[in-house]
C-alpha positions in Angstrom: -90.6 163.0 196.6 -94.1 161.4 197.1 -97.6 162.9 197.2 -98.7 163.6 200.8 -101.5 161.0 201.0 -99.4 158.2 199.5 -96.3 159.1 201.6 -98.4 158.6 204.8 -99.8 155.3 203.5 -96.4 154.0 202.5 -94.8 155.1 205.8 -97.5 153.1 207.7 -97.1 150.0 205.5 -93.3 150.1 205.8 -93.5 150.2 209.6 -95.1 146.7 209.4 -93.4 145.3 206.2 -89.8 146.2 207.0 -87.1 146.4 204.4 -89.5 146.0 201.4 -90.1 149.6 200.4 -90.0 148.8 196.6 -92.5 145.9 197.0 -94.8 148.1 199.2 -94.7 150.9 196.6 -95.5 148.5 193.8 -98.4 147.0 195.7 -99.9 150.4 196.4 -99.3 151.4 192.7 -101.3 148.3 191.7 -104.3 149.2 193.9 -104.3 152.9 192.9 -104.3 151.7 189.3 -107.4 149.6 190.1 -105.7 146.4 189.4 -105.5 143.0 191.1 -102.2 141.8 192.6 -100.6 138.3 192.6 -97.8 137.7 195.1 -95.8 134.5 194.4 -93.2 133.4 197.0 -92.4 130.8 199.6 -94.6 130.6 202.7 -93.6 132.7 205.7 -92.1 135.7 203.9 -94.9 138.2 204.6 -97.4 137.9 201.8 -100.4 137.7 204.0 -99.1 140.4 206.3 -98.7 142.8 203.4 -102.3 142.2 202.2 -103.7 142.7 205.7 -101.6 145.8 206.3 -102.9 147.4 203.0 -106.5 146.7 204.0 -106.0 148.3 207.5 -104.2 151.4 206.2 -106.7 152.0 203.4 -109.7 151.4 205.6 -111.1 148.6 203.5 -113.3 145.7 204.5 -111.1 142.6 204.5 -111.7 138.9 204.0 -109.1 136.2 203.9 -109.9 133.0 201.9 -107.7 130.0 202.4 -107.8 128.1 199.2 -107.7 124.3 199.4 -108.3 121.5 196.9 -111.8 120.8 198.2 -113.0 124.5 198.1 -116.1 125.0 195.9 -117.2 128.2 193.9 -120.1 128.6 196.3 -117.6 128.9 199.2 -116.4 132.1 197.5 -119.5 133.5 195.8 -122.3 132.6 198.1 -125.4 130.4 197.6 -129.1 130.8 197.1 -131.2 129.0 199.8 -134.8 128.2 199.5 -137.1 129.8 202.1 -140.1 127.5 202.7 -142.1 130.2 204.5 -141.7 132.7 201.7 -141.6 130.1 198.9 -138.6 131.8 197.3 -134.9 131.6 197.1 -132.8 134.1 199.2 -129.2 134.8 198.2 -126.6 134.5 201.0 -123.5 136.5 199.9 -120.1 134.8 200.2 -116.9 136.3 201.4 -116.2 137.8 197.9 -118.5 140.7 198.9 -115.7 142.6 200.6 -113.6 145.4 199.4 -110.2 143.6 199.7 -110.0 139.9 199.3 -106.9 137.9 200.2 -107.0 134.7 198.1 -104.4 132.8 200.0 -102.6 130.0 198.2 -104.9 130.4 195.2 -103.0 127.7 193.2 -104.1 125.1 195.8 -107.7 125.2 194.6 -109.0 123.4 191.5 -109.3 125.2 188.2 -113.1 125.4 188.6 -112.8 127.3 191.9 -110.0 129.5 190.5 -112.2 130.5 187.6 -115.1 131.5 189.9 -112.7 134.0 191.6 -111.1 135.3 188.4 -114.5 135.9 186.7 -115.6 138.0 189.7 -112.3 139.9 189.4 -112.9 140.7 185.8 -116.6 141.5 185.8 -116.7 143.0 189.4 -120.0 141.3 189.7 -121.3 137.7 190.0 -124.4 135.9 188.6 -126.2 133.3 190.7 -129.5 131.7 189.7 -130.0 134.2 187.0 -129.5 137.2 189.4 -126.6 139.6 189.0 -125.0 140.9 192.2 -122.5 143.8 192.1 -119.4 143.6 194.1 -118.3 146.5 196.5 -116.5 149.6 195.4 -113.5 149.7 195.6 -112.8 146.0 195.0 -109.4 144.4 195.0 -108.1 140.9 195.0 -104.6 140.1 196.4 -103.8 136.5 195.6 -100.9 134.6 196.9 -99.4 131.7 195.1 -96.8 129.1 196.2 -94.1 128.2 193.8 -95.4 125.7 191.2 -92.9 123.0 192.1 -94.5 122.6 195.6 -96.8 119.6 196.1 -100.6 120.0 195.6 -100.7 123.1 193.4 -102.7 123.8 190.3 -100.8 126.4 188.3 -102.9 129.3 187.0 -103.1 129.2 183.2 -101.8 132.2 181.1 -105.3 133.5 180.4 -105.9 133.8 184.1 -102.5 135.2 185.0 -103.3 138.0 182.6 -106.2 139.1 184.9 -103.6 140.3 187.5 -102.2 143.7 186.7 -99.0 142.9 188.6 -97.1 139.9 190.0 -94.6 140.5 192.9 -92.3 138.4 194.9 -91.5 139.3 198.5 -88.1 137.5 198.9 -86.2 137.0 202.1 -85.5 140.2 204.2 -82.0 141.6 204.4 -80.0 140.9 207.6 -80.9 144.2 209.3 -84.6 143.9 208.6 -84.7 140.3 209.6 -83.1 141.2 213.0 -85.7 143.9 213.5 -88.4 141.2 212.8 -86.8 138.7 215.2 -86.2 141.1 218.1 -89.0 143.6 217.8 -92.8 143.6 218.5 -94.7 140.9 216.6 -96.3 141.9 213.3 -99.7 140.8 214.6 -99.5 143.1 217.6 -98.5 146.0 215.3 -101.3 145.2 212.9 -103.9 145.4 215.7 -102.6 148.9 216.6 -102.6 150.1 213.0 -105.1 152.8 212.1 -106.6 153.7 208.8 -104.9 156.5 207.0 -107.8 157.1 204.5 -111.3 155.7 203.9 -112.7 153.9 200.8 -114.2 157.2 199.5 -110.8 158.9 199.7 -109.1 155.9 198.0 -111.6 156.1 195.2 -110.8 159.9 194.9 -107.1 159.0 194.7 -107.8 156.5 191.9 -109.7 159.2 190.0 -106.7 161.5 190.4 -104.4 158.8 189.1 -106.5 158.4 185.9 -106.0 162.1 185.3 -102.2 161.9 185.2 -101.1 163.1 181.8 -99.8 160.5 179.3 -98.1 162.0 176.3 -98.5 160.6 172.7 -94.7 159.9 172.8 -95.2 157.7 175.9 -98.0 155.8 174.2 -95.6 155.3 171.3 -93.1 153.8 173.7 -95.7 151.4 175.1 -96.7 150.4 171.6 -93.1 149.7 170.6 -92.8 147.4 173.7 -95.9 145.5 172.7 -94.8 145.2 169.1 -91.3 143.9 170.0 -92.8 141.3 172.3 -94.9 140.1 169.4 -92.5 140.4 166.5 -89.1 139.5 168.0 -89.6 135.7 168.0 -88.3 135.6 171.6 -91.6 134.8 173.3 -94.3 132.2 172.9 -96.9 134.9 172.8 -96.7 138.7 172.7 -98.2 141.1 175.1 -101.9 141.7 174.8 -103.6 145.1 174.5 -104.7 144.5 178.1 -101.0 144.4 179.1 -100.5 147.7 177.3 -103.4 149.4 179.1 -102.1 147.9 182.4 -98.6 149.4 181.8 -100.0 152.9 181.2 -102.3 152.7 184.3 -99.5 151.4 186.5 -97.1 154.1 185.2 -99.7 156.8 186.0 -100.0 155.5 189.5 -96.2 155.3 189.9 -95.9 158.9 188.7 -98.8 160.0 191.0 -97.1 158.4 194.1 -93.9 160.4 193.1 -95.9 163.6 193.2 -96.0 164.2 189.4 -98.9 164.8 187.1 -97.1 163.5 184.0 -95.8 160.0 183.2 -92.2 159.5 182.1 -90.5 156.6 180.3 -88.8 155.9 183.6 -92.2 155.2 185.1 -92.9 152.6 182.5 -89.6 151.0 183.2 -90.2 151.0 186.9 -93.4 149.0 186.7 -92.5 146.9 183.7 -91.1 143.8 185.6 -94.2 143.5 187.8 -96.6 144.0 184.8 -95.1 141.9 182.1 -92.9 139.1 183.5 -95.9 136.9 184.4 -97.4 137.5 180.9 -94.5 136.3 178.8 -92.9 132.9 178.2 -89.5 132.5 176.6 -89.7 130.5 173.3 -86.4 128.7 174.3 -88.0 127.5 177.5 -85.8 129.5 179.8 -88.0 129.9 182.9 -85.5 132.4 184.6 -85.4 134.8 181.7 -85.8 138.5 182.8 -88.3 139.6 180.1 -88.5 143.2 181.3 -84.8 143.7 181.2 -84.7 142.5 177.6 -87.6 144.8 176.6 -85.8 147.8 178.2 -82.6 146.9 176.5 -84.1 146.3 173.1 -86.8 148.9 172.8 -85.4 152.5 172.5 -87.2 155.4 174.2 -88.8 157.6 171.4 
């Protein structure tokens, strides 16, 4: 069972992104939890379409930024230009001043440009020429990233990966969904016909409702045990940060809210755990394919 608003949102998203119900629900969970989303996968599997679909369904202003190696921070943030007539600088806002930003192939930009975006994500404001400019509300970044083995990529460092509440992978569609994609109406045509289910004010109200979902002391104990195990077990290069713990609780609240509940359960933590923690941990033995969330679920008992 899902809450009425979120059920309608997910239904509209799943009409476009076929066969990816779990991914769509996790993406909506991330946005309701007021987090930013990183989608890492091969080109052509629907990353951009998912971001555009969410923007349309949620009624958000949308900007797509195609990251390249020659992109500069000013291409994202904007620039102050001197007005000779008025003898003063005027700020010309960049595309970052939108409610939903798709940072496409973010790891093709240089670290300097990546940092400009990630600072805006963290502070929800930017500073240019000593002036502070607030970003819109709500404000989300959905970044896509190509696998790091591809040519011309600058991998995001761990400190910047930590700014993303969740990381997801789309994966190839199953055979039935792929046939529907190949033989049906194009996704671009369907996107053009898509109508907003809610507006930004209603989305902000939903986020406020999510923050009111009850989290018991026992559930906080469970999250603390997960954090402690990641730090003390010796299995990982670095343990999970307090930011990761806060993200786990926020994401679990949003997951429970989508399910139509006003209280979080340990199962909610376990449902969002892979998307929240797998990009924050590194195996000490160098195993890049290690499923960190599965180890945490297996090793940390529910109180």
